[in-house]
N, C-alpha and C positions, 0 to 999 in steps of 0.2 A: 779464712781468706782475708787478706789486707789489700786495700786499694793502693794505687801508687802514691796517693796523697798521705798515706799513713792511716786512713780511716778504715775501720773494719766494716764487714757487712752489717753488723749490728748498728754501727754508727750511721750508715747510709739508710737503714730501715727507720731509725729514730728520726733522722732528718726529713725523710719523706712523710712520716706521721706528723711531725711538727709543721711542715709546709701546709698540709691539708687542714689540720686543726686550726691554724692561724687564719687561713683564707675563709674557712667556714665561719669562724668566730667574728671576724671583722667585716666580711663581705657577704655572708650567707643570708638566706639559704641559696645554695648553688647546686647544680646538677653535676653528675659525674663527668659529663661531657665538658662543662665549663671549667671544672677543676684542672683539667689537663693544661690548657694554655696559661692559666694564672699561676700555676705551681711549676711549670716546666717539666712535669712528669708524663710518662707514657700512659696510655689508656689502661694498659695492663697493671702498671704500678698503682694507678689511682684505684682501680677496681679491687686489687688485693688489700690495699690499706683501708679503704672504706669498709670492706667486708669485715676486717678485724675490728675496726672502731665500732661498727654496729653490733657485732657479737659481744663486745665489751660493755655495751650500753652507753658509750660516750657520744655516739651520733645516732640520729633517728631520721626517718623520712618525714617530710613536711609538705605534702601535696605534690603537684606536678604542674608543668608548663607545656604548652604546645610547642612542637618543633616543626621546622619547615619540611613538610612532605613526609614526616615519619611519625612514629609513636610518640605520645607525650613523654617528656623527660621527668623523671622523679627528682624532686628537690631534697636536699639534705641539710641538716643543721645540727649544731651542738645540742645535746639534750641538757636542758638547764639543771635538772635535778640529779645529774650523775655525780656531782661533787659540789662542795661548798667551801667558802673561805670567810675568814673574819678580817675586817679592817678596823684599825684603832687609831684615833687621833688623840695624842696627849697634848691637848691644846693649852691656851692661855687662861681659860676660865673653867674648863671642864675636860673630863676624859670621856670621849664618845666611842662607843663600841657598836659595830654593825655586823650582822651576819648576812651574807649574800649567797645566792646560787650562782651557777656558772654564767647566767645571763646578767649578773650584777643586779638582780632584783633584790631589794632589801626585804629580808624575812623577819628580822627582829632588830631592835635597837635598845641600848642602855646608855644613859648619860649620868655621869657622876660629877657633881660640881667640885671645883677646886677653890676652896675659900682660904683666905689668909689666916694662918694660925698664930700669928705673932706680929711684931712691929715691922718686919721686912716682907717685901713682896715674895721673895723666894721661899718663905715658909710654907706657902701653899703647895710647893713641890717636894715636900718631905717624901723621901723615897718610900718609906713604909706605907704612907697614905696612897701614893700613886700605884704602887704594886697591889695594894689592897683593892683599889678601884678596878684595876685590870683583872684581878682574880674574880671579883664579884661580877663585873660586866661580861666577861667571857662565859662564865657559868650561866648567867641570867639569859643571854641571847640563845644559847644552846637549849636551855630548858624551855624557853618560850616557844621556840620553833619546833621542839621535839626532834632535834637532829643529834644523833650520837657523835661524840668527838671523833670517832674513827673515820667518819665521812669527810672530815676536813682535809683540804689540801695544805692548809697552814694558817697561821695568824700573822698578818702584816701590821706593823706598828710604826706610825710616824711620830718622831720625838723632836723636841728642840735641842739642837746641839750637834756635835761631831760624833759620828759612830765609828768606832774602831772594832777590830775583831781579834780575839786571842784564842789559841787552841783550848785553853782551860775554861774560859768563861763565855765564849761565843761573843755576842754583841755587847760592847762596853760603851756607855754614853758619857761623853765629855760635854756637859751642858753648863758652861761658865756663867751664862746669864741667869740660870735657875739654881745655881749652887750645887750642881752635880759634878763631882770630880771622880771620873773613872767608875761610874756606877755599873756593876755587872748585871744589867737588866735581864739579859737572856737567862743567865744562871739563876737569878732570883725567881723567875717565872718557872724554870724547869724544877727548881727545888719545891715549888708549890704543888707539883704533880697534878696539874689541872687536866693535862692532855696526855694521850699515849706518847711514849718516847719517840715514835717515828713520825709524829705530827710536828713539823718544824715551825719555828718563829722566824720571821723576817723583819728585822728592826732597821729602820733607816731614818734619815733626816726628813722632817715634815715637808720641807720645800721639794725634796726629791720625789716624795709620793704625790704631791700636788702636780709636779711636772709630768710625772708618768700619766696621771689622769688626763691632763690637758693634751698631751701628745697622742695618747691612744684614742680618746673619745671626744676631745674638745676642740678649742681654737687652734691647737698645734697640729692637728691632723694634716698630713701631706707636706709638712715642712721638713727640710733636711737639717735645719739648724734653728734653734730657738733658745730664748732665756725665759723661764717662767718665774715670775717674782711673787713671793709670798709676803703679803703686806698685812700684818696684824699688829699686835703690841710692839713687835720688832719687825725687822725685814730680813728676808733671806732670798735665795735664788737657786734654781736648778738650771744648769747649762747642758743643752743637748747639741751635739755636733756630729758630723759624719764619723769622727774618730771616737766619739763617746755617745753612741746611739741610745744607750739606756739611760743617759743623763748622769750628771754628777752634782751633788749639792755643794755650793760655795758659800762661804761666810761673807757675802757681799755687804751685809749690814754693818760689818766691823771694818770696812774700808775707811781710812781717815779722810775726811772731807774738810776738816778745819784744824790746823795745828793748834794745840793748847786750847781746844774748844770745850764744849759742854762735856761733862762727865757722863759716859755711857754706863748702862747697867752692867756691862762686862768688866768695868773698872778702868778702861782706857779713856782717853780724852779725844773728842773730835770725831767719833765714829758717825757714819751716816745714820745709824739707828738712834743716836742721841738727838737727831733733828727730825728724822722722817718717820720713825715708828709711831704708832698711834699713842702709846703711852707718853712718849716725849712730846708729841704734838699737843696733847691735852695739858701737859705740864707747862709748856710754853704759853699756851692760851691763858692759863690761870695766872702765870707770872706777869703777863701783860695786862691783867685786869679783867679777864673773861670770867663769866659767872657759870661755873660748872654746876649741874644739878646736884643737890645734896644726896649723899648716900647712893649715887647711881653707879652701876658697873661701867666698865670701860666702853662697851658697845653702846649703851644708852647715852653716855656722855658725848661720844663722838657724833651720834645722831643729833644731839642738841646743838653741838658746835656747827654742824653743817646747816641745820635749820636756821641758826642765827646768821651765818655767812650768806646763805642763799635762801632768803625767806620766800615762802609761797604766797600767792595772792590770798587776800582775805575774802570774807563772804561777799563784800561789795566789789570785788575785782581789783582793788588797789593792792599794790605790793609794798609792804613795809620797808623802811630803809634797812639795809644790811648792817650787821654788826661789823664795823670796820676793823676792830681788833681781831676778830675771828678771821675776817677776810685777809688781813695782812699776814697773819700767822700761816694760813693755808697757802698763800702765794709764795711766801718764803720757803715753805715745805716743798712746794712744787718745784722751786728752783733747785733745792738740794737733791730732790729725787731726779730731776732732769740731768743734773751733773753726774749723779750715780749711774743713770741710764747711759749717758755718754761714755762713761768708762766701760760699761758692758759692750757697747757698740764698737768702740775702738779695739777692745781686747779680743772679742769673739766674732765680730761682724755677722751677727745672726740675721736670719730672714725675718724673724718675729721676736718681739718682746711682749709677753702676756702678763697682765697684772691680775693676781688672784688674792685669796685670803679675805676674811670678813671685812677688814678695814679698806682694802683696795676696792672691793665691790661697793661698799658704802660711799666711798669718795666718788666713784662713778666717772662717767664720760666727761662731765663738765670740768672736773678737776684734771682729768687725764689730758685734756687739750693743752692746758698750761704746761704740763710735764713734757708733752711732745715738743712744744715750742722751745723750751729750755734745753732739752736733750739735743735737738737739732743744732742749736746755737753753740753748744759746748763740744759736740762730736766732730770728728773729721768728716768732710763733706761727702766723700765717696761712700763709705759704709752707711752714713746717716741717710743717704738718698735711697738705699736699698733695704731699709728695715721698716717693718710695720709695727706700730705700737698700739695694742688693743687690750681691752679687758678680757679676762678669761671667761669661759662659758659656764664654769661650774660654780655652784653656790657654796654655802658653808660646809657641805659634806665632801668637798673636793679631796681633802687630805685623807678622809676615811676611805673613799672610793679608791684613791690611788694606793693606799696601804693594802686594800683588798686585792689589787692587781699584782702585788709582789709575789704571793704564792702562785697566782695564775701564770705569771711570766715564767716561773721556774717549771711549772707543770707543762707548759708548751715546749720549753727547751728540752724536756725529757721525753718528748713525743707523746704526752698524755699518759705516761706511766706514773703511778704513785710510787713514792720512794721505796716502800716495802716490796712492791711488785718488781720494780727494776732491779733492786738489789738481789732478788732471789733468782734472777736469770742465771742459768748455768754458765760457767766459764768455758772457753775453748779447751779442748782436751790437752793441747800442748801446754797451756798456761797452768792447768790443774797439775799436770805431771811435774813441771818445773817447781811449782810451789811445794809439792810433796817432797821432792828431792832436797830443796833448800831447807826443809824442816827436819831432815834426818841428821 
């Protein structure tokens, strides 16, 4: 039977399961009685779906609450150990791999450093090295937690660059700033035969995975539109609007902010990233005479720069004079970022702009106030008056957590069916008959 909208009974059943799973996941524990109003389903539909989900081991009882004048109502929740997912961040200094249960509790972690292998920065992103780290990390977290690969919903991977998809290779990464030209990452991982063929890989831009984490669990919850900015060695963004509720990564860092300006690591001139990324910020400080710590990694060097610009009180309570060179470079960076934020405000008119990434969190609220001031001065008055600019609430694990939600989102969309289960559901009789006739 097909509904007037073109949806089959199976589609409607899957949508009902999706609605209940999502409400239990984001708002649970909830009673059967509470599920009706929040999902728009009848009590009979709720009862039938919940019975199926409990029988499949996806939902369990979690105590009870008193009701007005009646029997206590049993609470329901998603069973955390009913499935698992892996989140991966191919970051700027390391590959981080984390294994989660359905409650996003971290069960195991592996970190593989990315070290320069030659005179250029991009040498650390040698494809064979990164794929090797992914293979080792995925195997390591599964072995540590004792989870069979068959129990995985999938592996989500956040990468720097644009992700395209082809029928032959799946996800293909175009990472111009790291020297990746159409790297067939999904095929390379499939060829390694780490996981069963029906366990999928979900590969997307790291800013997109950060955005999903903030919108699902962080400072973006409740917003209809937001831009989540990833501020690390470079800068990127994920735009979420009513038309794009799942978010879309945009190469905001490669917007031109100064014609014939500084050379960006992408090869162009005058990109925002050439002024506002942490790597460029430290380079500009050094060029202006700043003293970077010897042999320090990027995160340590940025910490030193911030300490020089915003010194803490000494043992006697006096505050040393700030390093004016560092302060001037940071103020100029704030203006460039503010101009970049103004473009986001004018283009997308979001309710919120959220700043995440390890560098964004290090720079913190003191630096962000200057960015807000510049953003407001460069943006159109009306959209600027209706946007809130804040720090994200996730720490350095944000990209990994967001990557872990990619298989989870697909799991919800399929009504809690694993791919192998859903694919094995029988076809309607008429469809089977027509396929047999077409094959004759």
